[in-house]
N, C-alpha and C positions, 0 to 999 in steps of 0.2 A: 504494500500500500504506500502510495506517495505521501511523504511527510509524516508517516506513522511508523514508530519503532516500538515493538513489543518484545520485552525480554523476560525469559523465564529464569528465575534464580533469586539468590539473596541480594537485596537492594544495595547493601553495603559493598559487596564485591563488584557489582555491576557499575555502581556510581563512581567507583575509583577510576573507571575507564572513560568516564564522561569528561569532556573538556571543561575546565574552570570557566565560570561566568558565561555559560552558554544557554542558560535556561531563563526565560522571562517570568514565569510564574509557576509556583508549586502548589498543588493541593495534596495534602497528606492525610490519610485516614488510618493511622497506625492501630495495631491491636490495643484495645482498651484495658486488657488484663483484668477483666471482670468475670471470667469463667471459673468454675470450680465444681467439685463433686457434689456439693450441697446446693448449688444454685438452681433455682427453678424459674421457668417463665411460662407464659400462657400461649397455647396454640389451639385454635378452634374451640376455645372456651374451656380447655382442659390443661392442668398443670403438666409440664414436660421438663426433662432435664435441660438446663440452660447452657451446657457446655458447647462452645462454638468450635472447639478443637484445640490441639496442643499449641497452635500458633497464637492463641489468646491467653496462654498461661506462661508468664515470663518471670523468672526468679528475681533477677536484678533489673527492674524496669528503668531505673535511672541510667544505668550503664547502657541498656538497649537504646534508650531515647537519645543519649549523647552521641552514640555511634552513627545512627542514621541521620541525625540532625546536622552533625559536623559536615558530612558529605553533601547534604542538600544545600547548606549555606555556601559551600565551596563552589558548587556548580551554578548557583543563582547569580544573575547579573546584579550590578550595584543598584540599579533602579527597579529591581524585581521585588516581588512579594511572595510570602509563603503563608498559606492558609492551612491550619491544622485542626481537624475535628476531634472531639473527645467527649468524655463524660467526667463526672466528679472523680472517677477512679484514675483517670490519666491527666486530666486538665491541669491540676496544680504542678505536677512534675514537668509537663511540657512548658508551662509558663516560666517556671524557675529556670529551666534549661535555656530557653530563649534569651533570658536576661544574662545568664552566665556566659553565653556565647556572643554577647555584644549586640544582639538584635534589638531593634526599636519596636516595641509593641504598639501597633496602630489602633487596633480595636479588639475587644472581646465581643463576639457575636453570639446571641442566644437564639438557637433554632428551636422554636416551640412546635411540637407535633400534636395537633388537636386529636389525632386518632392513635395516640401512643398505646402500646400494649398495657392492659390493666395489671395491677399489682395484686399478688396473692396475699402478701402479709397485711395484717391489719394494725401494725405498730408504726407505720411510717406513711409519708405522702407518696403517691404514685409518681414515679419519674416520667416526665413528659418533655424534657428538653435535652438537647445536645449543645455543647459549647464549641465555638470555633475561634481560635486565635488567628488574628491577622497581624503579621509582623514584616518588617523590612530591614535592610541593611543600613539605611539612612533615611532622613526625612524627605529625600528627593526620590520618590517612588511613583510608579504609574498607578493611577486610580481614576476611573472615569466617573467623576462626580455627576456630570450632567446626565449621563445614561442612567445612573442610579436614581436620580431624581425623576427621570422620565418613567422608569419602571414603576416608581412609587406614585404614579398619578400626578406628577408635577410638584410633589412635596418632598422635602428633604428626607432621605431614607434614614431610618433609625437602626439601631443594632439589635432589635428584636424582630425576628423573622418568623411569621406563622406560615409554615409549609407542611402539609400532611406527609406522614411517612409513606414511602412507596411500598405497596404490597408486591412482593418480589417477582421480578421477571426472570431471575436466575436462582441458583441454589445458594448463593452467598447470603449468610445470615445478617449482614450489616450493610446491605445494598442501599446506596443513597439515591434519592429521587432526582431525576434529570433536571427538574426545575430549580433545585438548589444549586447544582453545578452550573447550570446555564447562567444564573445570576452571578455567581462568583467569577466565572471565566469571562463573562461579558464586561463586567466592571473592573476586573483585575488585569486585563490584557488587551492588546490590540489585535486586529485580524492579522494572521501570519505569525503571531508570537508562538514560541515553543513552550509547551506546557509539560510539566513532569508530574507523574503520580507514582511515588515509590512503593505504594501498597495498592496496586491497581484493583485487586478484588474482582468485583463483578464487571468492571470496565466502564462504569458510568462516566467517569472523567474523560475517557477516550472517546466515547460516543458523542458527548457534547462538544469536546474540543474539535473533533472532525466536522461535526455538523455546523459549527460556527466558524470554520475556516482557519483553525489553528493547527500548528504542528504538534505532535504528541509523542512523548516517551513514557511508556508504561512498563512497570516492573512488578512481577507477581511471583511469589515463591511456591505457591500451590499449583500443581499441574492441572488439576481439574478446573479450578477457578480460572486459570490462565487460558485454557482451551475455550471455556464458555465466553470469557471476555473477548478473546480474539475473534470468535464467530460473531459476536454481537457488534463489535466495532467494524468488522469487515462489511457487515450488512447495512451499516449506517450510510445513507446517501442524502436523504432530505435535510435541507437546512432547517434548523430549529428556529421558529419565529421568536424573536425576543419579546418578552412580556411588556405590554404597554399599559395594561390596566392595573389598578391598585390591587395588591394581594395581601391586605392586612399586615403590612410591615411596620 
C-alpha cells in the first residue's frame, strides 16, 4: 500500500530502525495493565473474565512506559505531537513519564463514553471515561484550532469529548471508535503528514489516517491482531467526511 507501512513485532525494536524526527504525529494506545485473574467485566449482560491477554499484564509498567516513550519522542518531529490514551491504571504513570522526558503537556482530554460497559461491583462508581494526554516537544507544535472549532459547531472545543464507545468491528478488546481518531488526526496533523501508532491493535488509527490522506506507520506485536488490522486498512478506500456538526464536546 502506498504511504502505508505495517510492521509486525515489538515496537521498541522496530522504532530503533525508524529515522529520528520523521514522524509528524503519534497516537499511542498502550496496554493499560488492568487485566488480572480476578477481574470481571460484562458481556451480553453476563459477568465474564476481564483478562485481555498477557500483553495487558506488565510487571514493571514504569520501565515499559519509559522504553516505548523514549523511542517515540526520538522519532517525533520538533513540531509534532503525541496523543496517549489510558485509564486511571496507566494515566498517572504516562503523565509523570512525559514530564521526566522533557515533554510539554498541552492538554489532558476526557473521553466520556455514554454507552460504557456497566459495573458489576456495587462499592464504586461505574467507569465511563478514558483519558488522553496531548503532549509536544515544545510550544511550537501543529494544532488546527480553526478545524477544531468548526467540528464543534463554531464554538471553541473543550477537553471533554462525548463519543460513544464502538461496538467492535474486530476481535480486539480495546478497539477505538473511528470518530475519535478522525478528530485527533484531523486537528493534530496536516494532509500528507506521517502518523505513527506503536500499538496498532485493531488498526483504527491506520484506517482513519489512510482515509484522511495521511501516511501511516503501524506496529503491532500480536499476529492475529496484526492480520485483522492489515485487512481492515487495506480495504479502506472512502475518504472519511470530517465532522461539521456539534457532537456534544
